[in-house]
C-alpha positions in Angstrom: -8.8 -11.7 9.2 -10.8 -10.0 6.4 -8.6 -11.8 3.8 -8.7 -14.8 5.1 -13.2 -14.2 5.4 -13.5 -13.2 1.6 -11.1 -16.4 0.5 -13.6 -18.2 1.7 -16.1 -17.4 -1.1 -14.1 -19.3 -3.4 -16.9 -20.5 -6.2 -19.1 -18.3 -5.3 -20.3 -16.8 -9.1 -17.0 -18.6 -10.4 -15.0 -16.8 -9.1 -11.9 -18.0 -6.7 -11.6 -16.7 -3.4 -8.1 -14.6 -4.6 -10.5 -12.5 -6.9 -12.7 -11.7 -4.9 -10.3 -9.9 -2.5 -9.3 -7.8 -5.2 -12.7 -7.5 -6.1 -14.3 -6.7 -2.7 -10.9 -4.6 -1.6 -10.7 -3.0 -4.8 -14.1 -1.4 -4.9 -13.8 -0.8 -1.2 -11.6 1.8 -2.5 -12.8 3.2 -5.1 -15.6 4.4 -2.5 -13.2 5.9 -0.7 -11.8 8.0 -3.4 -14.8 8.9 -4.8 -16.2 10.0 -1.2 -12.5 11.9 -0.7 -13.1 13.8 -3.7 -16.0 15.8 -2.2 -14.9 15.5 1.3 -11.1 16.9 1.5 -10.8 20.8 1.0 -8.1 21.7 -1.7 -7.1 24.6 0.3 -7.3 26.8 3.7 -9.1 29.2 2.6 -12.5 27.0 1.2 -12.4 25.2 5.0 -15.3 24.6 6.6 -14.0 23.3 9.8 -11.5 25.8 10.6 -12.6 29.4 12.2 -10.9 33.0 11.3 -8.3 33.1 13.4 -7.4 29.4 12.9 -7.5 30.2 9.1 -5.3 33.1 9.4 -2.8 31.0 11.6 -2.9 28.3 9.5 -2.4 30.8 6.1 0.5 31.9 8.3 2.5 29.0 8.8 1.9 27.9 4.8 3.4 31.3 3.9 6.2 31.1 6.3 7.4 27.5 5.2 6.5 27.5 1.6 9.8 30.4 1.9 10.5 31.3 -2.1 8.6 28.4 -3.8 6.2 28.7 -6.1 3.9 26.9 -8.2 4.2 27.2 -11.9 3.0 26.1 -14.5 4.6 22.9 -16.5 5.5 24.6 -19.6 7.8 22.9 -22.4 11.6 24.5 -20.9 10.2 23.1 -17.1 9.2 20.1 -18.5 12.9 19.8 -20.0 14.9 20.7 -17.0 12.8 18.0 -15.1 13.1 15.3 -17.2 16.8 16.4 -17.4 17.3 16.2 -13.8 19.8 13.1 -12.9 18.5 13.4 -9.5 14.9 12.0 -10.9 16.4 9.0 -12.3 19.3 8.2 -9.4 16.6 8.5 -6.9 
């Protein structure tokens, strides 16, 4: 329904209705993305909406879920390993 209403803007400022759909919805997406950058917490340790007990429980669950996995840098040997993995191209 929103796209139908925006499409009725056909001819305003010399743009077609379909262009207005992309312009308005694209601007909305950009505004949401910029706001999300500042509102979404990166790490549980930095969250302000969790109390201490919830934070400890969350960190425990994350460590149990992670298992042996760890975050590494993407160095040249890792890059070679990633790009030579056939599953990447088949998936």
